[in-house]
Backbone bond lengths (Angstrom), bond angles and torsions (degrees), N, CA, C in turn:
res aa  C-N    CA-C-N  psi(-1)  N-CA   C-N-CA  omega(-1)  CA-C   N-CA-C  phi
1 M - - - 1.413 - - 1.615 109.41 -
2 F 1.267 113.93 -41.53 1.421 120.22 176.60 1.531 110.94 -57.69
3 R 1.382 118.13 -40.41 1.360 119.61 -176.43 1.581 109.29 -69.02
4 R 1.237 121.50 -38.81 1.460 124.59 177.49 1.517 110.65 -65.01
5 T 1.300 118.66 -40.43 1.440 120.70 175.87 1.485 112.09 -61.29
6 F 1.372 115.35 -46.93 1.406 121.16 -178.34 1.544 111.98 -58.63
7 W 1.362 118.21 -44.88 1.476 122.87 179.47 1.510 110.37 -68.51
8 F 1.303 115.66 -40.07 1.453 119.03 177.66 1.566 109.99 -60.70
9 T 1.269 116.00 -45.77 1.569 120.17 -178.73 1.583 107.00 -66.07
10 A 1.374 115.83 -41.25 1.517 116.70 -174.46 1.576 105.64 -68.63
11 G 1.342 119.16 -37.82 1.459 121.44 178.51 1.512 113.08 -65.54
12 A 1.310 115.24 -41.47 1.413 119.02 179.74 1.527 111.79 -65.99
13 A 1.360 115.62 -42.00 1.423 121.51 177.47 1.584 111.85 -62.22
14 A 1.318 115.06 -39.55 1.502 119.94 -178.14 1.602 105.96 -70.59
15 G 1.277 113.55 -35.44 1.574 113.90 178.98 1.487 111.05 -68.34
16 V 1.313 118.22 -43.19 1.415 122.36 178.92 1.513 111.68 -64.88
17 W 1.372 119.42 -39.63 1.416 124.25 179.57 1.607 105.91 -66.18
18 A 1.238 120.29 -51.47 1.468 123.52 179.06 1.494 113.28 -56.08
19 T 1.362 113.24 -42.40 1.489 118.22 -177.82 1.569 109.14 -64.77
20 T 1.291 117.07 -43.78 1.479 118.13 -177.35 1.525 106.21 -70.04
21 K 1.298 119.84 -39.19 1.461 119.31 179.26 1.519 111.56 -61.64
22 V 1.341 120.67 -42.88 1.356 124.15 176.68 1.531 113.94 -65.09
23 N 1.267 116.68 -40.73 1.542 123.37 176.12 1.540 111.22 -59.51
24 R 1.305 113.09 -41.41 1.487 118.45 -174.28 1.594 105.63 -71.00
25 K 1.310 118.11 -40.52 1.382 122.04 179.14 1.557 112.89 -65.28
26 L 1.335 114.32 -39.79 1.488 119.00 174.70 1.430 112.26 -65.46
27 K 1.370 120.80 -38.88 1.462 123.29 175.71 1.539 111.66 -63.34
28 Q 1.368 115.51 -30.73 1.477 117.32 179.06 1.581 112.23 -73.23
29 L 1.300 114.76 -25.00 1.382 121.46 -175.42 1.560 114.54 -95.03
30 T 1.296 117.14 7.22 1.456 121.27 176.00 1.552 109.68 -69.32
31 P 1.225 121.40 156.87 1.482 122.38 -178.46 1.508 108.80 -62.89
32 E 1.322 117.80 -42.75 1.508 120.61 -179.31 1.496 110.89 -61.28
33 S 1.292 118.32 -42.55 1.445 123.29 -178.99 1.587 111.63 -66.99
34 L 1.306 113.13 -40.57 1.458 120.14 178.66 1.546 109.72 -65.38
35 A 1.353 113.71 -43.65 1.459 115.51 178.86 1.514 114.51 -63.95
36 A 1.366 114.80 -40.34 1.436 118.21 178.06 1.498 112.91 -63.43
37 R 1.354 114.34 -42.22 1.497 117.73 -179.03 1.459 110.56 -70.85
38 T 1.391 121.07 -31.00 1.441 124.19 173.97 1.557 110.77 -65.70
39 A 1.315 116.03 -45.26 1.476 120.96 -179.76 1.600 107.35 -62.99
40 D 1.300 118.16 -43.01 1.456 118.40 -178.21 1.523 109.24 -64.61
41 K 1.293 122.00 -36.56 1.549 127.06 177.82 1.494 108.52 -65.85
42 A 1.355 114.66 -42.20 1.528 120.00 178.64 1.496 111.94 -62.98
43 V 1.306 116.93 -43.71 1.500 120.11 177.65 1.531 111.65 -65.85
44 E 1.357 113.44 -42.23 1.486 115.54 175.56 1.570 111.75 -61.31
45 A 1.295 117.60 -40.42 1.514 119.78 179.40 1.493 109.99 -69.81
46 G 1.317 119.68 -29.49 1.483 122.79 172.21 1.470 110.30 -64.08
47 H 1.225 119.21 -48.08 1.493 126.58 -177.40 1.612 107.40 -62.56
48 R 1.307 114.79 -40.86 1.457 114.65 -179.86 1.551 111.49 -70.81
49 L 1.382 119.00 -35.38 1.373 123.63 175.66 1.565 112.79 -65.48
50 K 1.327 112.01 -39.51 1.509 115.69 176.96 1.509 110.92 -67.91
51 D 1.247 122.82 -35.62 1.400 125.29 179.26 1.569 107.42 -71.16
52 F 1.292 117.60 -44.06 1.477 123.54 173.00 1.573 112.01 -51.41
53 A 1.381 114.47 -49.98 1.452 118.83 -177.29 1.505 111.07 -67.94
54 L 1.401 120.59 -33.84 1.393 124.43 175.86 1.536 111.23 -65.09
55 D 1.353 116.07 -40.75 1.379 123.26 177.75 1.588 110.72 -59.88
56 I 1.376 113.25 -48.55 1.438 117.51 179.02 1.554 112.47 -63.83
57 K 1.315 115.41 -37.19 1.445 118.06 179.13 1.517 112.55 -63.68
58 S 1.353 115.23 -44.85 1.462 120.62 -177.58 1.492 108.73 -65.56
59 G 1.408 119.03 -39.42 1.454 124.34 176.72 1.486 110.55 -63.13
60 M 1.295 121.31 -42.17 1.453 123.29 178.19 1.534 111.41 -64.44
61 A 1.323 116.25 -40.44 1.442 120.55 177.86 1.542 111.49 -62.71
62 Q 1.292 115.78 -44.47 1.397 123.53 179.85 1.561 111.34 -62.76
63 R 1.324 114.79 -45.40 1.450 120.82 179.76 1.542 109.31 -66.87
64 E 1.341 117.89 -41.52 1.444 120.83 176.82 1.555 111.23 -56.95
65 A 1.369 116.64 -47.12 1.368 120.26 178.32 1.517 113.46 -62.77
66 E 1.293 119.27 -35.92 1.479 122.64 174.83 1.491 109.46 -64.15
67 L 1.276 121.42 -46.97 1.487 127.70 178.99 1.525 108.08 -61.07
68 N 1.341 119.55 -43.97 1.436 120.40 -179.95 1.545 109.75 -64.93
69 D 1.246 117.81 -37.35 1.529 116.79 177.21 1.447 113.52 -68.20
70 V 1.302 116.39 -38.59 1.523 120.49 177.11 1.546 108.56 -62.61
71 L 1.377 113.83 -45.92 1.436 116.55 -173.58 1.599 112.76 -81.63
72 G 1.256 116.60 -5.91 1.466 122.55 -179.80 1.454 113.83 73.58
73 I 1.280 117.33 28.51 1.495 122.32 177.05 1.453 107.81 -91.09
74 G 1.362 121.97 122.36 1.395 122.78 175.73 1.482 114.67 -80.33
75 E 1.277 118.08 160.81 1.442 119.80 174.30 1.472 120.84 -66.24
76 G 1.357 113.60 -25.60 1.478 122.63 178.66 1.521 115.01 -77.38
77 E 1.340 112.63 -26.05 1.512 118.40 -175.53 1.567 104.09 -78.11
78 V 1.364 109.17 139.56 1.423 118.08 171.26 1.500 108.72 -120.95
79 R 1.273 120.13 108.38 1.432 121.94 175.83 1.507 113.04 -83.88
80 E 1.309 110.77 139.90 1.478 115.59 179.47 1.503 111.18 -97.70
81 L 1.254 118.80 151.42 1.405 122.43 178.51 1.536 110.41 -72.01
82 P 1.302 118.60 149.04 1.472 116.32 179.73 1.498 110.98 -69.71
83 A 1.301 118.06 156.80 1.428 126.20 -176.15 1.534 107.76 -64.86
84 Q 1.336 112.62 147.50 1.506 116.21 179.55 1.530 110.33 -71.31
85 R 1.357 115.24 133.92 1.479 117.91 -177.42 1.518 108.54 -84.13
86 R 1.240 117.02 150.89 1.526 121.14 175.76 1.494 107.11 -94.56
87 L 1.288 113.77 142.97 1.446 121.01 175.44 1.572 109.21 -85.84
88 V 1.320 114.09 87.62 1.454 121.33 -173.21 1.537 109.79 -67.51
89 A 1.365 115.32 -36.23 1.570 117.37 -173.69 1.533 108.89 -64.47
90 I 1.272 116.29 -43.26 1.389 122.65 -177.33 1.487 111.91 -65.49
91 E 1.337 117.37 -44.36 1.431 123.58 -177.12 1.520 110.60 -64.82
92 T 1.354 114.99 -40.90 1.531 116.95 178.12 1.453 114.48 -68.72
93 T 1.392 113.09 -32.62 1.491 114.60 178.43 1.485 112.94 -67.53
94 Q 1.353 114.88 -42.22 1.499 117.12 176.07 1.498 114.24 -64.80
95 Q 1.297 118.21 -25.48 1.504 119.41 -179.48 1.554 108.67 -79.50
96 Q 1.337 119.01 -31.24 1.408 121.67 -175.83 1.458 114.59 -75.64
97 Y 1.358 119.48 -34.86 1.455 121.56 -175.31 1.494 104.79 -113.49
98 P 1.357 116.64 112.33 1.475 121.83 172.59 1.524 112.78 -63.66
99 K 1.299 116.74 148.84 1.464 118.89 179.18 1.518 108.45 -85.20
100 H 1.419 113.06 129.81 1.388 120.68 176.25 1.490 107.31 -123.72
101 S 1.320 115.15 154.23 1.469 116.24 173.96 1.560 105.09 -91.52
102 Y 1.324 117.08 117.78 1.446 119.60 174.35 1.483 108.91 -96.11
103 N 1.339 115.03 102.33 1.455 121.02 -177.68 1.551 105.53 -117.59
104 R 1.328 119.12 112.26 1.353 121.88 -175.65 1.494 112.57 -66.96
105 N 1.344 117.29 -17.57 1.532 118.42 -174.86 1.561 105.44 -89.05
106 E 1.181 124.12 4.90 1.490 123.40 -174.82 1.564 108.81 -72.64
107 D 1.335 115.59 -42.89 1.436 120.05 -176.28 1.495 117.95 -74.59
108 H 1.338 112.89 -14.97 1.480 116.83 -171.17 1.496 113.22 -97.18
């Protein structure tokens, strides 16, 4: 009799354990749960991308400072870009030759 009681109890416990395990898994697979988990993963990925971008930005600033030191450019100096050059050859060519419409079918 003790043996039957033991196996009955063991079977009931296994059934309860399996039922709770299946119910938890089913709750994880509901659309609301999947959406919440996806949103959490997206936020986590966004934080990782932000950290990555900040690391790149700080590395760029550090490298720019190193290059400025090597080139002897001070932080206070502001260099201006050179003025834009005009394309004189193209402008004079356009002025010398007037534009005409060359239509072969005009004379016929």
